[in-house]
PQR file with spaces between the fields and no chain letter, atoms N, CA, C, O and H, PARSE charges and radii, in Angstrom:
ATOM       1  N    MET     1      60.078   31.673   71.801 -0.4000 1.5000
ATOM       2  CA   MET     1      59.128   32.454   72.543 -0.0000 2.0000
ATOM       3  C    MET     1      59.759   33.035   73.806  0.5500 1.7000
ATOM       4  O    MET     1      59.512   34.188   74.160 -0.5500 1.4000
ATOM       5  N    GLU     2      60.579   32.221   74.486 -0.4000 1.5000
ATOM       6  CA   GLU     2      61.188   32.681   75.730 -0.0000 2.0000
ATOM       7  C    GLU     2      62.092   33.889   75.492  0.5500 1.7000
ATOM       8  O    GLU     2      62.091   34.832   76.283 -0.5500 1.4000
ATOM       9  H    GLU     2      60.779   31.284   74.199  0.4000 1.0000
ATOM      10  N    THR     3      62.855   33.861   74.416 -0.4000 1.5000
ATOM      11  CA   THR     3      63.765   34.963   74.122 -0.0000 2.0000
ATOM      12  C    THR     3      62.978   36.216   73.777  0.5500 1.7000
ATOM      13  O    THR     3      63.314   37.303   74.247 -0.5500 1.4000
ATOM      14  H    THR     3      62.856   33.095   73.774  0.4000 1.0000
ATOM      15  N    GLU     4      61.954   36.087   72.977 -0.4000 1.5000
ATOM      16  CA   GLU     4      61.113   37.237   72.644 -0.0000 2.0000
ATOM      17  C    GLU     4      60.477   37.827   73.902  0.5500 1.7000
ATOM      18  O    GLU     4      60.425   39.047   74.057 -0.5500 1.4000
ATOM      19  H    GLU     4      61.681   35.205   72.595  0.4000 1.0000
ATOM      20  N    THR     5      60.000   36.976   74.788 -0.4000 1.5000
ATOM      21  CA   THR     5      59.403   37.437   76.039 -0.0000 2.0000
ATOM      22  C    THR     5      60.431   38.176   76.887  0.5500 1.7000
ATOM      23  O    THR     5      60.123   39.211   77.477 -0.5500 1.4000
ATOM      24  H    THR     5      60.043   35.985   74.662  0.4000 1.0000
ATOM      25  N    ALA     6      61.645   37.651   76.949 -0.4000 1.5000
ATOM      26  CA   ALA     6      62.705   38.320   77.702 -0.0000 2.0000
ATOM      27  C    ALA     6      62.994   39.697   77.125  0.5500 1.7000
ATOM      28  O    ALA     6      63.116   40.662   77.879 -0.5500 1.4000
ATOM      29  H    ALA     6      61.895   36.809   76.470  0.4000 1.0000
ATOM      30  N    PHE     7      63.105   39.810   75.818 -0.4000 1.5000
ATOM      31  CA   PHE     7      63.326   41.111   75.182 -0.0000 2.0000
ATOM      32  C    PHE     7      62.180   42.066   75.506  0.5500 1.7000
ATOM      33  O    PHE     7      62.409   43.222   75.863 -0.5500 1.4000
ATOM      34  H    PHE     7      63.005   39.026   75.206  0.4000 1.0000
ATOM      35  N    ASN     8      60.949   41.579   75.381 -0.4000 1.5000
ATOM      36  CA   ASN     8      59.772   42.422   75.623 -0.0000 2.0000
ATOM      37  C    ASN     8      59.692   42.903   77.069  0.5500 1.7000
ATOM      38  O    ASN     8      59.144   43.972   77.340 -0.5500 1.4000
ATOM      39  H    ASN     8      60.763   40.640   75.091  0.4000 1.0000
ATOM      40  N    ASN     9      60.233   42.121   77.994 -0.4000 1.5000
ATOM      41  CA   ASN     9      60.217   42.480   79.408 -0.0000 2.0000
ATOM      42  C    ASN     9      61.537   43.080   79.875  0.5500 1.7000
ATOM      43  O    ASN     9      61.786   43.189   81.075 -0.5500 1.4000
ATOM      44  H    ASN     9      60.678   41.253   77.774  0.4000 1.0000
ATOM      45  N    GLN    10      62.380   43.470   78.924 -0.4000 1.5000
ATOM      46  CA   GLN    10      63.666   44.118   79.181 -0.0000 2.0000
ATOM      47  C    GLN    10      64.531   43.320   80.158  0.5500 1.7000
ATOM      48  O    GLN    10      65.112   43.873   81.092 -0.5500 1.4000
ATOM      49  H    GLN    10      62.178   43.381   77.949  0.4000 1.0000
ATOM      50  N    ARG    11      64.601   42.027   79.925 -0.4000 1.5000
ATOM      51  CA   ARG    11      65.446   41.130   80.717 -0.0000 2.0000
ATOM      52  C    ARG    11      66.770   40.943   80.014  0.5500 1.7000
ATOM      53  O    ARG    11      66.875   41.144   78.804 -0.5500 1.4000
ATOM      54  H    ARG    11      64.129   41.577   79.167  0.4000 1.0000
ATOM      55  N    LYS    12      67.778   40.560   80.772 -0.4000 1.5000
ATOM      56  CA   LYS    12      69.071   40.243   80.173 -0.0000 2.0000
ATOM      57  C    LYS    12      68.935   38.974   79.346  0.5500 1.7000
ATOM      58  O    LYS    12      68.296   38.007   79.762 -0.5500 1.4000
ATOM      59  H    LYS    12      67.692   40.396   81.755  0.4000 1.0000
ATOM      60  N    VAL    13      69.535   38.994   78.196 -0.4000 1.5000
ATOM      61  CA   VAL    13      69.596   37.811   77.344 -0.0000 2.0000
ATOM      62  C    VAL    13      71.057   37.623   76.988  0.5500 1.7000
ATOM      63  O    VAL    13      71.696   38.525   76.446 -0.5500 1.4000
ATOM      64  H    VAL    13      70.055   39.779   77.858  0.4000 1.0000
ATOM      65  N    VAL    14      71.577   36.459   77.292 -0.4000 1.5000
ATOM      66  CA   VAL    14      72.987   36.165   77.041 -0.0000 2.0000
ATOM      67  C    VAL    14      73.076   35.009   76.054  0.5500 1.7000
ATOM      68  O    VAL    14      72.776   33.871   76.414 -0.5500 1.4000
ATOM      69  H    VAL    14      71.058   35.726   77.732  0.4000 1.0000
ATOM      70  N    PRO    15      73.479   35.278   74.825 -0.5600 1.5000
ATOM      71  CA   PRO    15      73.676   34.175   73.891  0.2800 2.0000
ATOM      72  C    PRO    15      74.862   33.326   74.350  0.5500 1.7000
ATOM      73  O    PRO    15      75.929   33.852   74.664 -0.5500 1.4000
ATOM      74  N    VAL    16      74.666   32.036   74.385 -0.4000 1.5000
ATOM      75  CA   VAL    16      75.719   31.108   74.788 -0.0000 2.0000
ATOM      76  C    VAL    16      75.947   30.126   73.652  0.5500 1.7000
ATOM      77  O    VAL    16      75.016   29.492   73.157 -0.5500 1.4000
ATOM      78  H    VAL    16      73.799   31.609   74.130  0.4000 1.0000
ATOM      79  N    LEU    17      77.201   30.015   73.254 -0.4000 1.5000
ATOM      80  CA   LEU    17      77.579   29.095   72.183 -0.0000 2.0000
ATOM      81  C    LEU    17      78.251   27.880   72.803  0.5500 1.7000
ATOM      82  O    LEU    17      79.221   28.010   73.549 -0.5500 1.4000
ATOM      83  H    LEU    17      77.958   30.529   73.657  0.4000 1.0000
ATOM      84  N    VAL    18      77.734   26.705   72.493 -0.4000 1.5000
ATOM      85  CA   VAL    18      78.266   25.460   73.037 -0.0000 2.0000
ATOM      86  C    VAL    18      78.742   24.594   71.889  0.5500 1.7000
ATOM      87  O    VAL    18      78.102   24.513   70.840 -0.5500 1.4000
ATOM      88  H    VAL    18      76.946   26.599   71.887  0.4000 1.0000
ATOM      89  N    GLY    19      79.879   23.949   72.107 -0.4000 1.5000
ATOM      90  CA   GLY    19      80.433   23.088   71.064 -0.0000 2.0000
ATOM      91  C    GLY    19      80.872   23.908   69.867  0.5500 1.7000
ATOM      92  O    GLY    19      81.594   24.894   70.014 -0.5500 1.4000
ATOM      93  H    GLY    19      80.398   24.014   72.959  0.4000 1.0000
ATOM      94  N    SER    20      80.445   23.511   68.707 -0.4000 1.5000
ATOM      95  CA   SER    20      80.847   24.216   67.487 -0.0000 2.0000
ATOM      96  C    SER    20      79.774   25.205   67.015  0.5500 1.7000
ATOM      97  O    SER    20      79.777   25.615   65.855 -0.5500 1.4000
ATOM      98  H    SER    20      79.859   22.710   68.588  0.4000 1.0000
ATOM      99  N    ALA    21      78.864   25.586   67.906 -0.4000 1.5000
ATOM     100  CA   ALA    21      77.796   26.522   67.533 -0.0000 2.0000
ATOM     101  C    ALA    21      78.384   27.871   67.126  0.5500 1.7000
ATOM     102  O    ALA    21      79.401   28.306   67.667 -0.5500 1.4000
ATOM     103  H    ALA    21      78.861   25.253   68.849  0.4000 1.0000
ATOM     104  N    ARG    22      77.746   28.513   66.188 -0.4000 1.5000
ATOM     105  CA   ARG    22      78.157   29.826   65.691 -0.0000 2.0000
ATOM     106  C    ARG    22      76.982   30.790   65.791  0.5500 1.7000
ATOM     107  O    ARG    22      75.823   30.379   65.855 -0.5500 1.4000
ATOM     108  H    ARG    22      76.920   28.160   65.748  0.4000 1.0000
ATOM     109  N    ILE    23      77.304   32.069   65.804 -0.4000 1.5000
ATOM     110  CA   ILE    23      76.260   33.098   65.761 -0.0000 2.0000
ATOM     111  C    ILE    23      75.538   32.950   64.420  0.5500 1.7000
ATOM     112  O    ILE    23      76.190   32.846   63.381 -0.5500 1.4000
ATOM     113  H    ILE    23      78.246   32.403   65.752  0.4000 1.0000
ATOM     114  N    PRO    24      74.218   32.941   64.428 -0.5600 1.5000
ATOM     115  CA   PRO    24      73.493   32.816   63.160  0.2800 2.0000
ATOM     116  C    PRO    24      73.648   34.060   62.286  0.5500 1.7000
ATOM     117  O    PRO    24      73.956   35.146   62.775 -0.5500 1.4000
ATOM     118  N    GLU    25      73.437   33.884   61.035 -0.4000 1.5000
ATOM     119  CA   GLU    25      73.408   35.004   60.100 -0.0000 2.0000
ATOM     120  C    GLU    25      72.108   35.773   60.327  0.5500 1.7000
ATOM     121  O    GLU    25      71.104   35.178   60.718 -0.5500 1.4000
ATOM     122  H    GLU    25      73.186   33.001   60.638  0.4000 1.0000
ATOM     123  N    PRO    26      72.110   37.072   60.090 -0.5600 1.5000
ATOM     124  CA   PRO    26      70.878   37.845   60.277  0.2800 2.0000
ATOM     125  C    PRO    26      69.683   37.269   59.513  0.5500 1.7000
ATOM     126  O    PRO    26      68.556   37.290   60.010 -0.5500 1.4000
ATOM     127  N    SER    27      69.925   36.767   58.334 -0.4000 1.5000
ATOM     128  CA   SER    27      68.832   36.207   57.534 -0.0000 2.0000
ATOM     129  C    SER    27      68.263   34.915   58.113  0.5500 1.7000
ATOM     130  O    SER    27      67.186   34.475   57.711 -0.5500 1.4000
ATOM     131  H    SER    27      70.840   36.749   57.931  0.4000 1.0000
ATOM     132  N    ASP    28      68.986   34.304   59.060 -0.4000 1.5000
ATOM     133  CA   ASP    28      68.518   33.062   59.681 -0.0000 2.0000
ATOM     134  C    ASP    28      67.629   33.304   60.896  0.5500 1.7000
ATOM     135  O    ASP    28      67.048   32.365   61.440 -0.5500 1.4000
ATOM     136  H    ASP    28      69.861   34.662   59.386  0.4000 1.0000
ATOM     137  N    LEU    29      67.523   34.564   61.322 -0.4000 1.5000
ATOM     138  CA   LEU    29      66.743   34.872   62.523 -0.0000 2.0000
ATOM     139  C    LEU    29      65.481   35.654   62.172  0.5500 1.7000
ATOM     140  O    LEU    29      65.468   36.474   61.254 -0.5500 1.4000
ATOM     141  H    LEU    29      67.995   35.327   60.880  0.4000 1.0000
ATOM     142  N    ALA    30      64.439   35.380   62.918 -0.4000 1.5000
ATOM     143  CA   ALA    30      63.219   36.181   62.786 -0.0000 2.0000
ATOM     144  C    ALA    30      63.535   37.609   63.211  0.5500 1.7000
ATOM     145  O    ALA    30      64.459   37.840   63.991 -0.5500 1.4000
ATOM     146  H    ALA    30      64.449   34.714   63.664  0.4000 1.0000
ATOM     147  N    GLU    31      62.774   38.554   62.703 -0.4000 1.5000
ATOM     148  CA   GLU    31      63.006   39.965   63.028 -0.0000 2.0000
ATOM     149  C    GLU    31      62.982   40.200   64.541  0.5500 1.7000
ATOM     150  O    GLU    31      63.752   41.011   65.056 -0.5500 1.4000
ATOM     151  H    GLU    31      62.023   38.366   62.070  0.4000 1.0000
ATOM     152  N    SER    32      62.109   39.499   65.244 -0.4000 1.5000
ATOM     153  CA   SER    32      61.983   39.685   66.693 -0.0000 2.0000
ATOM     154  C    SER    32      63.223   39.215   67.459  0.5500 1.7000
ATOM     155  O    SER    32      63.414   39.583   68.617 -0.5500 1.4000
ATOM     156  H    SER    32      61.484   38.840   64.825  0.4000 1.0000
ATOM     157  N    LEU    33      64.070   38.397   66.810 -0.4000 1.5000
ATOM     158  CA   LEU    33      65.287   37.903   67.456 -0.0000 2.0000
ATOM     159  C    LEU    33      66.545   38.629   66.995  0.5500 1.7000
ATOM     160  O    LEU    33      67.641   38.302   67.451 -0.5500 1.4000
ATOM     161  H    LEU    33      63.915   38.098   65.869  0.4000 1.0000
ATOM     162  N    GLN    34      66.413   39.588   66.116 -0.4000 1.5000
ATOM     163  CA   GLN    34      67.562   40.334   65.618 -0.0000 2.0000
ATOM     164  C    GLN    34      68.393   40.993   66.727  0.5500 1.7000
ATOM     165  O    GLN    34      69.607   41.111   66.564 -0.5500 1.4000
ATOM     166  H    GLN    34      65.523   39.853   65.746  0.4000 1.0000
ATOM     167  N    PRO    35      67.794   41.428   67.851 -0.5600 1.5000
ATOM     168  CA   PRO    35      68.619   42.015   68.914  0.2800 2.0000
ATOM     169  C    PRO    35      69.711   41.070   69.437  0.5500 1.7000
ATOM     170  O    PRO    35      70.699   41.530   70.011 -0.5500 1.4000
ATOM     171  N    LEU    36      69.544   39.777   69.245 -0.4000 1.5000
ATOM     172  CA   LEU    36      70.588   38.826   69.663 -0.0000 2.0000
ATOM     173  C    LEU    36      71.917   39.120   68.978  0.5500 1.7000
ATOM     174  O    LEU    36      72.983   38.885   69.548 -0.5500 1.4000
ATOM     175  H    LEU    36      68.742   39.404   68.779  0.4000 1.0000
ATOM     176  N    LEU    37      71.852   39.627   67.774 -0.4000 1.5000
ATOM     177  CA   LEU    37      73.067   39.871   67.002 -0.0000 2.0000
ATOM     178  C    LEU    37      73.884   41.037   67.547  0.5500 1.7000
ATOM     179  O    LEU    37      75.055   41.191   67.202 -0.5500 1.4000
ATOM     180  H    LEU    37      70.987   39.819   67.311  0.4000 1.0000
ATOM     181  N    ARG    38      73.274   41.851   68.393 -0.4000 1.5000
ATOM     182  CA   ARG    38      73.989   42.988   68.990 -0.0000 2.0000
ATOM     183  C    ARG    38      74.564   42.648   70.349  0.5500 1.7000
ATOM     184  O    ARG    38      75.159   43.507   71.001 -0.5500 1.4000
ATOM     185  H    ARG    38      72.323   41.726   68.673  0.4000 1.0000
ATOM     186  N    LYS    39      74.399   41.426   70.781 -0.4000 1.5000
ATOM     187  CA   LYS    39      74.883   41.008   72.096 -0.0000 2.0000
ATOM     188  C    LYS    39      76.163   40.193   71.954  0.5500 1.7000
ATOM     189  O    LYS    39      76.373   39.495   70.963 -0.5500 1.4000
ATOM     190  H    LYS    39      73.916   40.729   70.251  0.4000 1.0000
ATOM     191  N    HIS    40      76.995   40.300   72.956 -0.4000 1.5000
ATOM     192  CA   HIS    40      78.248   39.554   72.970 -0.0000 2.0000
ATOM     193  C    HIS    40      77.960   38.131   73.437  0.5500 1.7000
ATOM     194  O    HIS    40      77.548   37.920   74.578 -0.5500 1.4000
ATOM     195  H    HIS    40      76.823   40.868   73.762  0.4000 1.0000
ATOM     196  N    ALA    41      78.176   37.166   72.563 -0.4000 1.5000
ATOM     197  CA   ALA    41      77.926   35.767   72.913 -0.0000 2.0000
ATOM     198  C    ALA    41      79.057   35.230   73.784  0.5500 1.7000
ATOM     199  O    ALA    41      80.216   35.615   73.630 -0.5500 1.4000
ATOM     200  H    ALA    41      78.510   37.338   71.636  0.4000 1.0000
ATOM     201  N    ARG    42      78.707   34.354   74.681 -0.4000 1.5000
ATOM     202  CA   ARG    42      79.679   33.665   75.526 -0.0000 2.0000
ATOM     203  C    ARG    42      79.857   32.256   74.983  0.5500 1.7000
ATOM     204  O    ARG    42      78.887   31.567   74.667 -0.5500 1.4000
ATOM     205  H    ARG    42      77.765   34.041   74.806  0.4000 1.0000
ATOM     206  N    GLU    43      81.097   31.848   74.882 -0.4000 1.5000
ATOM     207  CA   GLU    43      81.407   30.518   74.361 -0.0000 2.0000
ATOM     208  C    GLU    43      81.748   29.595   75.522  0.5500 1.7000
ATOM     209  O    GLU    43      82.557   29.938   76.384 -0.5500 1.4000
ATOM     210  H    GLU    43      81.885   32.408   75.139  0.4000 1.0000
ATOM     211  N    LEU    44      81.126   28.429   75.537 -0.4000 1.5000
ATOM     212  CA   LEU    44      81.405   27.405   76.543 -0.0000 2.0000
ATOM     213  C    LEU    44      81.978   26.190   75.824  0.5500 1.7000
ATOM     214  O    LEU    44      81.361   25.653   74.904 -0.5500 1.4000
ATOM     215  H    LEU    44      80.469   28.150   74.836  0.4000 1.0000
ATOM     216  N    SER    45      83.153   25.766   76.249 -0.4000 1.5000
ATOM     217  CA   SER    45      83.764   24.613   75.590 -0.0000 2.0000
ATOM     218  C    SER    45      84.049   23.514   76.606  0.5500 1.7000
ATOM     219  O    SER    45      84.241   23.784   77.791 -0.5500 1.4000
ATOM     220  H    SER    45      83.653   26.202   76.997  0.4000 1.0000
ATOM     221  N    ASP    46      84.075   22.295   76.136 -0.4000 1.5000
ATOM     222  CA   ASP    46      84.373   21.157   77.011 -0.0000 2.0000
ATOM     223  C    ASP    46      85.748   21.281   77.643  0.5500 1.7000
ATOM     224  O    ASP    46      85.930   20.966   78.819 -0.5500 1.4000
ATOM     225  H    ASP    46      83.919   22.076   75.173  0.4000 1.0000
ATOM     226  N    SER    47      86.716   21.743   76.857 -0.4000 1.5000
ATOM     227  CA   SER    47      88.100   21.763   77.340 -0.0000 2.0000
ATOM     228  C    SER    47      88.343   22.799   78.436  0.5500 1.7000
ATOM     229  O    SER    47      89.301   22.676   79.199 -0.5500 1.4000
ATOM     230  H    SER    47      86.568   21.999   75.902  0.4000 1.0000
ATOM     231  N    ARG    48      87.491   23.810   78.521 -0.4000 1.5000
ATOM     232  CA   ARG    48      87.661   24.825   79.569 -0.0000 2.0000
ATOM     233  C    ARG    48      86.325   25.153   80.237  0.5500 1.7000
ATOM     234  O    ARG    48      86.057   26.302   80.589 -0.5500 1.4000
ATOM     235  H    ARG    48      86.712   23.909   77.902  0.4000 1.0000
ATOM     236  N    TRP    49      85.504   24.136   80.404 -0.4000 1.5000
ATOM     237  CA   TRP    49      84.145   24.290   80.924 -0.0000 2.0000
ATOM     238  C    TRP    49      84.106   25.046   82.252  0.5500 1.7000
ATOM     239  O    TRP    49      83.369   26.023   82.382 -0.5500 1.4000
ATOM     240  H    TRP    49      85.722   23.202   80.119  0.4000 1.0000
ATOM     241  N    GLU    50      84.878   24.612   83.225 -0.4000 1.5000
ATOM     242  CA   GLU    50      84.861   25.247   84.551 -0.0000 2.0000
ATOM     243  C    GLU    50      85.214   26.729   84.450  0.5500 1.7000
ATOM     244  O    GLU    50      84.541   27.569   85.046 -0.5500 1.4000
ATOM     245  H    GLU    50      85.477   23.818   83.119  0.4000 1.0000
ATOM     246  N    TYR    51      86.252   27.048   83.709 -0.4000 1.5000
ATOM     247  CA   TYR    51      86.684   28.435   83.531 -0.0000 2.0000
ATOM     248  C    TYR    51      85.589   29.255   82.851  0.5500 1.7000
ATOM     249  O    TYR    51      85.259   30.354   83.295 -0.5500 1.4000
ATOM     250  H    TYR    51      86.799   26.365   83.224  0.4000 1.0000
ATOM     251  N    ASP    52      85.030   28.712   81.774 -0.4000 1.5000
ATOM     252  CA   ASP    52      83.998   29.426   81.027 -0.0000 2.0000
ATOM     253  C    ASP    52      82.766   29.691   81.886  0.5500 1.7000
ATOM     254  O    ASP    52      82.197   30.781   81.832 -0.5500 1.4000
ATOM     255  H    ASP    52      85.298   27.819   81.413  0.4000 1.0000
ATOM     256  N    ILE    53      82.353   28.714   82.671 -0.4000 1.5000
ATOM     257  CA   ILE    53      81.188   28.865   83.537 -0.0000 2.0000
ATOM     258  C    ILE    53      81.453   29.926   84.605  0.5500 1.7000
ATOM     259  O    ILE    53      80.581   30.742   84.905 -0.5500 1.4000
ATOM     260  H    ILE    53      82.816   27.829   82.716  0.4000 1.0000
ATOM     261  N    LYS    54      82.650   29.914   85.172 -0.4000 1.5000
ATOM     262  CA   LYS    54      82.995   30.925   86.186 -0.0000 2.0000
ATOM     263  C    LYS    54      82.973   32.327   85.586  0.5500 1.7000
ATOM     264  O    LYS    54      82.487   33.265   86.219 -0.5500 1.4000
ATOM     265  H    LYS    54      83.358   29.252   84.928  0.4000 1.0000
ATOM     266  N    LYS    55      83.498   32.476   84.371 -0.4000 1.5000
ATOM     267  CA   LYS    55      83.497   33.784   83.710 -0.0000 2.0000
ATOM     268  C    LYS    55      82.060   34.236   83.407  0.5500 1.7000
ATOM     269  O    LYS    55      81.723   35.407   83.589 -0.5500 1.4000
ATOM     270  H    LYS    55      83.893   31.715   83.857  0.4000 1.0000
ATOM     271  N    LEU    56      81.237   33.325   82.956 -0.4000 1.5000
ATOM     272  CA   LEU    56      79.847   33.649   82.670 -0.0000 2.0000
ATOM     273  C    LEU    56      79.122   34.067   83.950  0.5500 1.7000
ATOM     274  O    LEU    56      78.411   35.071   83.962 -0.5500 1.4000
ATOM     275  H    LEU    56      81.510   32.375   82.809  0.4000 1.0000
ATOM     276  N    ALA    57      79.299   33.301   85.021 -0.4000 1.5000
ATOM     277  CA   ALA    57      78.652   33.621   86.297 -0.0000 2.0000
ATOM     278  C    ALA    57      79.138   34.959   86.831  0.5500 1.7000
ATOM     279  O    ALA    57      78.350   35.745   87.357 -0.5500 1.4000
ATOM     280  H    ALA    57      79.877   32.485   85.012  0.4000 1.0000
ATOM     281  N    SER    58      80.420   35.215   86.700 -0.4000 1.5000
ATOM     282  CA   SER    58      80.984   36.478   87.167 -0.0000 2.0000
ATOM     283  C    SER    58      80.390   37.656   86.394  0.5500 1.7000
ATOM     284  O    SER    58      80.027   38.671   86.988 -0.5500 1.4000
ATOM     285  H    SER    58      81.060   34.577   86.273  0.4000 1.0000
ATOM     286  N    ALA    59      80.292   37.522   85.098 -0.4000 1.5000
ATOM     287  CA   ALA    59      79.728   38.585   84.275 -0.0000 2.0000
ATOM     288  C    ALA    59      78.253   38.808   84.604  0.5500 1.7000
ATOM     289  O    ALA    59      77.786   39.946   84.617 -0.5500 1.4000
ATOM     290  H    ALA    59      80.587   36.697   84.615  0.4000 1.0000
ATOM     291  N    MET    60      77.525   37.732   84.868 -0.4000 1.5000
ATOM     292  CA   MET    60      76.099   37.847   85.161 -0.0000 2.0000
ATOM     293  C    MET    60      75.852   38.470   86.524  0.5500 1.7000
ATOM     294  O    MET    60      74.818   39.104   86.731 -0.5500 1.4000
ATOM     295  H    MET    60      77.905   36.807   84.857  0.4000 1.0000
ATOM     296  N    SER    61      76.774   38.303   87.451 -0.4000 1.5000
ATOM     297  CA   SER    61      76.567   38.856   88.784 -0.0000 2.0000
ATOM     298  C    SER    61      76.971   40.317   88.877  0.5500 1.7000
ATOM     299  O    SER    61      76.704   40.975   89.883 -0.5500 1.4000
ATOM     300  H    SER    61      77.614   37.788   87.282  0.4000 1.0000
ATOM     301  N    GLY    62      77.622   40.836   87.817 -0.4000 1.5000
ATOM     302  CA   GLY    62      78.025   42.243   87.784 -0.0000 2.0000
ATOM     303  C    GLY    62      76.870   43.127   87.386  0.5500 1.7000
ATOM     304  O    GLY    62      75.705   42.765   87.551 -0.5500 1.4000
ATOM     305  H    GLY    62      77.838   40.301   87.000  0.4000 1.0000
ATOM     306  N    ASP    63      77.202   44.289   86.859 -0.4000 1.5000
ATOM     307  CA   ASP    63      76.163   45.255   86.499 -0.0000 2.0000
ATOM     308  C    ASP    63      75.552   44.986   85.119  0.5500 1.7000
ATOM     309  O    ASP    63      74.632   45.686   84.696 -0.5500 1.4000
ATOM     310  H    ASP    63      78.148   44.583   86.725  0.4000 1.0000
ATOM     311  N    GLY    64      76.068   43.972   84.425 -0.4000 1.5000
ATOM     312  CA   GLY    64      75.476   43.596   83.149 -0.0000 2.0000
ATOM     313  C    GLY    64      76.017   44.339   81.951  0.5500 1.7000
ATOM     314  O    GLY    64      75.596   44.068   80.827 -0.5500 1.4000
ATOM     315  H    GLY    64      76.815   43.404   84.769  0.4000 1.0000
ATOM     316  N    THR    65      76.945   45.278   82.151 -0.4000 1.5000
ATOM     317  CA   THR    65      77.426   46.055   81.019 -0.0000 2.0000
ATOM     318  C    THR    65      78.202   45.200   80.032  0.5500 1.7000
ATOM     319  O    THR    65      78.308   45.556   78.858 -0.5500 1.4000
ATOM     320  H    THR    65      77.287   45.498   83.064  0.4000 1.0000
ATOM     321  N    SER    66      78.742   44.085   80.483 -0.4000 1.5000
ATOM     322  CA   SER    66      79.483   43.237   79.558 -0.0000 2.0000
ATOM     323  C    SER    66      78.564   42.492   78.602  0.5500 1.7000
ATOM     324  O    SER    66      79.036   41.832   77.676 -0.5500 1.4000
ATOM     325  H    SER    66      78.656   43.795   81.436  0.4000 1.0000
ATOM     326  N    PHE    67      77.259   42.589   78.816 -0.4000 1.5000
ATOM     327  CA   PHE    67      76.302   41.912   77.950 -0.0000 2.0000
ATOM     328  C    PHE    67      75.637   42.849   76.970  0.5500 1.7000
ATOM     329  O    PHE    67      74.743   42.432   76.234 -0.5500 1.4000
ATOM     330  H    PHE    67      76.876   43.125   79.568  0.4000 1.0000
ATOM     331  N    GLN    68      76.040   44.086   76.938 -0.4000 1.5000
ATOM     332  CA   GLN    68      75.392   45.048   76.044 -0.0000 2.0000
ATOM     333  C    GLN    68      75.771   44.790   74.610  0.5500 1.7000
ATOM     334  O    GLN    68      75.319   45.503   73.714 -0.5500 1.4000
ATOM     335  H    GLN    68      76.766   44.426   77.536  0.4000 1.0000
């Protein structure tokens, strides 16, 4: 519901993959969540957690074009 609400209110949505998570297949998502597949997911791993978080924060504080 939160993701659908964000899309409906034209908010930034950043898919984040943690651990061994993968981008779902289109058939695994409801139609209302299909826009997630057009977004660049950010991967966060234990081995480079600090670096990944800094990169994510840096991208979020910019103009948002890296999330298109």
